[in-house]
Structures are given as C-alpha cells and as structure tokens.
TORKOL-4160 file (C-alpha; in steps of 0.2 Angstrom, whole numbers, padded with zeros to 4 digits, m for minus):
219
<pt num="1" X="m0029" Y="0048" Z="0080"/>
<pt num="2" X="m0037" Y="0064" Z="0077"/>
<pt num="3" X="m0027" Y="0069" Z="0061"/>
<pt num="4" X="m0035" Y="0086" Z="0060"/>
<pt num="5" X="m0047" Y="0098" Z="0068"/>
<pt num="6" X="m0047" Y="0112" Z="0054"/>
<pt num="7" X="m0053" Y="0110" Z="0036"/>
<pt num="8" X="m0050" Y="0125" Z="0024"/>
<pt num="9" X="m0063" Y="0129" Z="0011"/>
<pt num="10" X="m0054" Y="0131" Z="m0006"/>
<pt num="11" X="m0061" Y="0139" Z="m0022"/>
<pt num="12" X="m0055" Y="0142" Z="m0040"/>
<pt num="13" X="m0063" Y="0149" Z="m0055"/>
<pt num="14" X="m0061" Y="0133" Z="m0065"/>
<pt num="15" X="m0053" Y="0116" Z="m0065"/>
<pt num="16" X="m0036" Y="0122" Z="m0072"/>
<pt num="17" X="m0035" Y="0138" Z="m0061"/>
<pt num="18" X="m0026" Y="0141" Z="m0045"/>
<pt num="19" X="m0034" Y="0137" Z="m0029"/>
<pt num="20" X="m0038" Y="0150" Z="m0016"/>
<pt num="21" X="m0041" Y="0147" Z="0002"/>
<pt num="22" X="m0058" Y="0156" Z="0006"/>
<pt num="23" X="m0064" Y="0149" Z="0022"/>
<pt num="24" X="m0061" Y="0139" Z="0038"/>
<pt num="25" X="m0071" Y="0126" Z="0046"/>
<pt num="26" X="m0065" Y="0121" Z="0064"/>
<pt num="27" X="m0070" Y="0108" Z="0076"/>
<pt num="28" X="m0071" Y="0116" Z="0093"/>
<pt num="29" X="m0065" Y="0108" Z="0110"/>
<pt num="30" X="m0083" Y="0107" Z="0116"/>
<pt num="31" X="m0088" Y="0096" Z="0101"/>
<pt num="32" X="m0096" Y="0110" Z="0091"/>
<pt num="33" X="m0091" Y="0118" Z="0075"/>
<pt num="34" X="m0088" Y="0135" Z="0068"/>
<pt num="35" X="m0086" Y="0141" Z="0050"/>
<pt num="36" X="m0081" Y="0158" Z="0044"/>
<pt num="37" X="m0074" Y="0166" Z="0028"/>
<pt num="38" X="m0056" Y="0172" Z="0027"/>
<pt num="39" X="m0050" Y="0189" Z="0020"/>
<pt num="40" X="m0046" Y="0182" Z="0003"/>
<pt num="41" X="m0065" Y="0178" Z="0000"/>
<pt num="42" X="m0069" Y="0197" Z="0000"/>
<pt num="43" X="m0054" Y="0201" Z="m0012"/>
<pt num="44" X="m0060" Y="0187" Z="m0023"/>
<pt num="45" X="m0078" Y="0192" Z="m0023"/>
<pt num="46" X="m0072" Y="0209" Z="m0029"/>
<pt num="47" X="m0059" Y="0204" Z="m0042"/>
<pt num="48" X="m0064" Y="0187" Z="m0048"/>
<pt num="49" X="m0083" Y="0185" Z="m0045"/>
<pt num="50" X="m0082" Y="0173" Z="m0030"/>
<pt num="51" X="m0100" Y="0169" Z="m0024"/>
<pt num="52" X="m0101" Y="0163" Z="m0006"/>
<pt num="53" X="m0108" Y="0146" Z="m0001"/>
<pt num="54" X="m0127" Y="0147" Z="m0003"/>
<pt num="55" X="m0131" Y="0143" Z="0015"/>
<pt num="56" X="m0117" Y="0155" Z="0021"/>
<pt num="57" X="m0119" Y="0171" Z="0012"/>
<pt num="58" X="m0112" Y="0184" Z="0024"/>
<pt num="59" X="m0093" Y="0185" Z="0022"/>
<pt num="60" X="m0091" Y="0194" Z="0039"/>
<pt num="61" X="m0102" Y="0182" Z="0049"/>
<pt num="62" X="m0096" Y="0168" Z="0060"/>
<pt num="63" X="m0108" Y="0153" Z="0058"/>
<pt num="64" X="m0110" Y="0140" Z="0071"/>
<pt num="65" X="m0127" Y="0132" Z="0068"/>
<pt num="66" X="m0128" Y="0116" Z="0058"/>
<pt num="67" X="m0112" Y="0120" Z="0048"/>
<pt num="68" X="m0106" Y="0102" Z="0047"/>
<pt num="69" X="m0123" Y="0095" Z="0043"/>
<pt num="70" X="m0125" Y="0108" Z="0028"/>
<pt num="71" X="m0108" Y="0104" Z="0021"/>
<pt num="72" X="m0111" Y="0086" Z="0023"/>
<pt num="73" X="m0124" Y="0086" Z="0010"/>
<pt num="74" X="m0110" Y="0085" Z="m0002"/>
<pt num="75" X="m0104" Y="0068" Z="0005"/>
<pt num="76" X="m0107" Y="0051" Z="m0003"/>
<pt num="77" X="m0121" Y="0042" Z="0007"/>
<pt num="78" X="m0115" Y="0029" Z="0018"/>
<pt num="79" X="m0129" Y="0017" Z="0013"/>
<pt num="80" X="m0125" Y="0017" Z="m0005"/>
<pt num="81" X="m0120" Y="m0001" Z="m0012"/>
<pt num="82" X="m0103" Y="0006" Z="m0018"/>
<pt num="83" X="m0099" Y="0017" Z="m0002"/>
<pt num="84" X="m0087" Y="0004" Z="0005"/>
<pt num="85" X="m0076" Y="0005" Z="m0010"/>
<pt num="86" X="m0077" Y="0024" Z="m0011"/>
<pt num="87" X="m0072" Y="0026" Z="0007"/>
<pt num="88" X="m0058" Y="0013" Z="0005"/>
<pt num="89" X="m0051" Y="0023" Z="m0010"/>
<pt num="90" X="m0051" Y="0039" Z="0001"/>
<pt num="91" X="m0041" Y="0030" Z="0015"/>
<pt num="92" X="m0056" Y="0032" Z="0027"/>
<pt num="93" X="m0056" Y="0023" Z="0043"/>
<pt num="94" X="m0072" Y="0012" Z="0042"/>
<pt num="95" X="m0075" Y="0014" Z="0061"/>
<pt num="96" X="m0077" Y="0033" Z="0058"/>
<pt num="97" X="m0089" Y="0034" Z="0043"/>
<pt num="98" X="m0103" Y="0042" Z="0054"/>
<pt num="99" X="m0091" Y="0057" Z="0058"/>
<pt num="100" X="m0096" Y="0070" Z="0045"/>
<pt num="101" X="m0082" Y="0082" Z="0049"/>
<pt num="102" X="m0070" Y="0068" Z="0047"/>
<pt num="103" X="m0077" Y="0062" Z="0031"/>
<pt num="104" X="m0078" Y="0079" Z="0024"/>
<pt num="105" X="m0059" Y="0082" Z="0027"/>
<pt num="106" X="m0054" Y="0064" Z="0021"/>
<pt num="107" X="m0064" Y="0065" Z="0004"/>
<pt num="108" X="m0062" Y="0084" Z="0001"/>
<pt num="109" X="m0081" Y="0085" Z="m0002"/>
<pt num="110" X="m0079" Y="0086" Z="m0020"/>
<pt num="111" X="m0095" Y="0088" Z="m0032"/>
<pt num="112" X="m0096" Y="0091" Z="m0050"/>
<pt num="113" X="m0108" Y="0106" Z="m0048"/>
<pt num="114" X="m0096" Y="0119" Z="m0041"/>
<pt num="115" X="m0077" Y="0123" Z="m0038"/>
<pt num="116" X="m0076" Y="0121" Z="m0020"/>
<pt num="117" X="m0065" Y="0109" Z="m0011"/>
<pt num="118" X="m0063" Y="0105" Z="0008"/>
<pt num="119" X="m0044" Y="0103" Z="0012"/>
<pt num="120" X="m0040" Y="0096" Z="0030"/>
<pt num="121" X="m0025" Y="0103" Z="0039"/>
<pt num="122" X="m0016" Y="0086" Z="0043"/>
<pt num="123" X="m0003" Y="0085" Z="0057"/>
<pt num="124" X="0011" Y="0073" Z="0057"/>
<pt num="125" X="0009" Y="0058" Z="0069"/>
<pt num="126" X="0014" Y="0040" Z="0068"/>
<pt num="127" X="0002" Y="0030" Z="0056"/>
<pt num="128" X="m0004" Y="0046" Z="0047"/>
<pt num="129" X="m0011" Y="0042" Z="0030"/>
<pt num="130" X="m0022" Y="0052" Z="0018"/>
<pt num="131" X="m0026" Y="0053" Z="0000"/>
<pt num="132" X="m0024" Y="0069" Z="m0011"/>
<pt num="133" X="m0024" Y="0073" Z="m0029"/>
<pt num="134" X="m0009" Y="0081" Z="m0037"/>
<pt num="135" X="m0010" Y="0100" Z="m0042"/>
<pt num="136" X="m0002" Y="0108" Z="m0057"/>
<pt num="137" X="m0004" Y="0094" Z="m0070"/>
<pt num="138" X="m0013" Y="0105" Z="m0083"/>
<pt num="139" X="0003" Y="0114" Z="m0086"/>
<pt num="140" X="0015" Y="0099" Z="m0086"/>
<pt num="141" X="0005" Y="0089" Z="m0099"/>
<pt num="142" X="0013" Y="0073" Z="m0093"/>
<pt num="143" X="0013" Y="0059" Z="m0106"/>
<pt num="144" X="0002" Y="0043" Z="m0104"/>
<pt num="145" X="0010" Y="0030" Z="m0093"/>
<pt num="146" X="0024" Y="0041" Z="m0087"/>
<pt num="147" X="0017" Y="0040" Z="m0070"/>
<pt num="148" X="0009" Y="0024" Z="m0064"/>
<pt num="149" X="0000" Y="0017" Z="m0049"/>
<pt num="150" X="0012" Y="0010" Z="m0036"/>
<pt num="151" X="0026" Y="0023" Z="m0041"/>
<pt num="152" X="0035" Y="0031" Z="m0026"/>
<pt num="153" X="0038" Y="0049" Z="m0028"/>
<pt num="154" X="0050" Y="0060" Z="m0020"/>
<pt num="155" X="0046" Y="0078" Z="m0014"/>
<pt num="156" X="0055" Y="0094" Z="m0012"/>
<pt num="157" X="0051" Y="0110" Z="m0003"/>
<pt num="158" X="0050" Y="0126" Z="m0013"/>
<pt num="159" X="0051" Y="0140" Z="m0001"/>
<pt num="160" X="0054" Y="0153" Z="m0015"/>
<pt num="161" X="0039" Y="0148" Z="m0025"/>
<pt num="162" X="0030" Y="0164" Z="m0029"/>
<pt num="163" X="0012" Y="0157" Z="m0028"/>
<pt num="164" X="0014" Y="0147" Z="m0011"/>
<pt num="165" X="0029" Y="0148" Z="0001"/>
<pt num="166" X="0024" Y="0131" Z="0007"/>
<pt num="167" X="0024" Y="0123" Z="m0010"/>
<pt num="168" X="0030" Y="0105" Z="m0011"/>
<pt num="169" X="0035" Y="0099" Z="m0028"/>
<pt num="170" X="0034" Y="0080" Z="m0032"/>
<pt num="171" X="0046" Y="0070" Z="m0043"/>
<pt num="172" X="0047" Y="0053" Z="m0051"/>
<pt num="173" X="0066" Y="0052" Z="m0053"/>
<pt num="174" X="0070" Y="0068" Z="m0062"/>
<pt num="175" X="0053" Y="0070" Z="m0069"/>
<pt num="176" X="0042" Y="0084" Z="m0061"/>
<pt num="177" X="0025" Y="0078" Z="m0058"/>
<pt num="178" X="0016" Y="0092" Z="m0050"/>
<pt num="179" X="0013" Y="0098" Z="m0032"/>
<pt num="180" X="0005" Y="0093" Z="m0016"/>
<pt num="181" X="m0011" Y="0103" Z="m0014"/>
<pt num="182" X="m0012" Y="0119" Z="m0004"/>
<pt num="183" X="m0016" Y="0115" Z="0015"/>
<pt num="184" X="m0011" Y="0097" Z="0012"/>
<pt num="185" X="0006" Y="0103" Z="0010"/>
<pt num="186" X="0008" Y="0110" Z="0027"/>
<pt num="187" X="0012" Y="0093" Z="0035"/>
<pt num="188" X="0028" Y="0092" Z="0025"/>
<pt num="189" X="0034" Y="0107" Z="0035"/>
<pt num="190" X="0032" Y="0099" Z="0052"/>
<pt num="191" X="0046" Y="0091" Z="0062"/>
<pt num="192" X="0049" Y="0073" Z="0056"/>
<pt num="193" X="0042" Y="0077" Z="0039"/>
<pt num="194" X="0057" Y="0068" Z="0032"/>
<pt num="195" X="0048" Y="0052" Z="0037"/>
<pt num="196" X="0033" Y="0055" Z="0025"/>
<pt num="197" X="0031" Y="0044" Z="0010"/>
<pt num="198" X="0021" Y="0049" Z="m0006"/>
<pt num="199" X="0015" Y="0034" Z="m0017"/>
<pt num="200" X="0004" Y="0035" Z="m0032"/>
<pt num="201" X="m0013" Y="0026" Z="m0029"/>
<pt num="202" X="m0022" Y="0030" Z="m0045"/>
<pt num="203" X="m0020" Y="0039" Z="m0062"/>
<pt num="204" X="m0033" Y="0046" Z="m0074"/>
<pt num="205" X="m0026" Y="0048" Z="m0092"/>
<pt num="206" X="m0032" Y="0049" Z="m0109"/>
<pt num="207" X="m0017" Y="0053" Z="m0121"/>
<pt num="208" X="m0010" Y="0064" Z="m0107"/>
<pt num="209" X="m0011" Y="0062" Z="m0088"/>
<pt num="210" X="m0027" Y="0071" Z="m0081"/>
<pt num="211" X="m0026" Y="0067" Z="m0063"/>
<pt num="212" X="m0015" Y="0058" Z="m0051"/>
<pt num="213" X="m0020" Y="0053" Z="m0033"/>
<pt num="214" X="m0006" Y="0050" Z="m0021"/>
<pt num="215" X="m0006" Y="0042" Z="m0003"/>
<pt num="216" X="0004" Y="0052" Z="0010"/>
<pt num="217" X="0009" Y="0042" Z="0024"/>
<pt num="218" X="0023" Y="0040" Z="0038"/>
<pt num="219" X="0036" Y="0027" Z="0038"/>
C-alpha cells in the first residue's frame, strides 16, 4: 500500500485561522523527491506576511537536494522511549518507520514553533486508514463531552462551500462537528468514497472541545 506520493505544505497565520496550501512535496518515480512552492505562497507573502521555510527561501525555485531530510527534522525520533505509542496513535505502520516521507505525511510534521502542517493526499484503496484532526472547531464552540472517543461520524460533501469546493462537513447525528482538513478531504471525492468511515479517536477539551482527532478508514 503506497497511500500517497504527494504531501502539501499548509500554513496559517494562527491556530484559529484558515489553512492555506503553499507548497508541494512529491516522491518521484525514481525514488527522489522534489519540493516547490505554489502560487498561493507568493500571494500570501505579499498580503499576509508569509515567510518561506528557512531552508527553502526562494518561492520560484524547485528544490531536489535533501528536501525530505530537512523536513524530517520535525519528526519525532524513532529511538525515543515513547515513540511506539506516538506512532501507534498516528496510525503509522511499524514496518515503515524508517521512511521519512511516509512519516511526515502520516503525522503531519506538527511542531509548536511554527504554523506549518504537512498534509498527505491520500488515495482510496482497500484497507486505507489515517488520522487527521478536525478543522473549524474554534467557531463551533462544542460543549464538553458532546463528542467522545469511539463516536462514529457521518460526512457530507459541501460543493458550494465558499472557502473550499472540496469541503467535507462532519456530523454526530444532527450536530455539526467541523470539517475534514484541506487535502485530506480529497479522498472523499474519489470513487467508492461512500465506503469510508470516520470515527473519533481522541478529544482534547477544557470547558469546550479544543481538538478532535478522527480515524478515516475504508469498510
């Protein structure tokens, strides 16, 4: 199972702001990798103060040297005592923990020092499963315990969404609980996407729900 060969670089001005897709990291057929910024990056640099990734400062250049190794500096070290628990949470195949590109896509490369995320473009196939966190929670202000680990969520495509024509809204019964993240939502528009299931894996809450992690898998 390859799962993905493209990882998009997302950026936002703050944790409660909309995500913008600013770059693309690809695994090439020959086993190499290439990274380049997308046109949105230049627009954001002019309008919202976007600053390129430190090691890749040129918005017009195509980078091929050591790109995965540089981005992989964000990853949790595999020799940490808690690494097995971390990788299990993120639905990582233990046989592939040495694949830095794969790890970057599966764990999103999140760090507390910047607002970058690495979002894999998953493709539907039997046995697909990945973890993602729900977008749009800040505006919903869901009450504590309104969504719990183990809850099954339904989804609805929102082709008329003004911010993202690929938007996928999530629901617990009639309760709206946010959206599948950009890029991760593409898989819901592929053939056989009706076979996908969304299940709550973990919830962070303090008075209101701050974060929801869901597992996306096929029946």
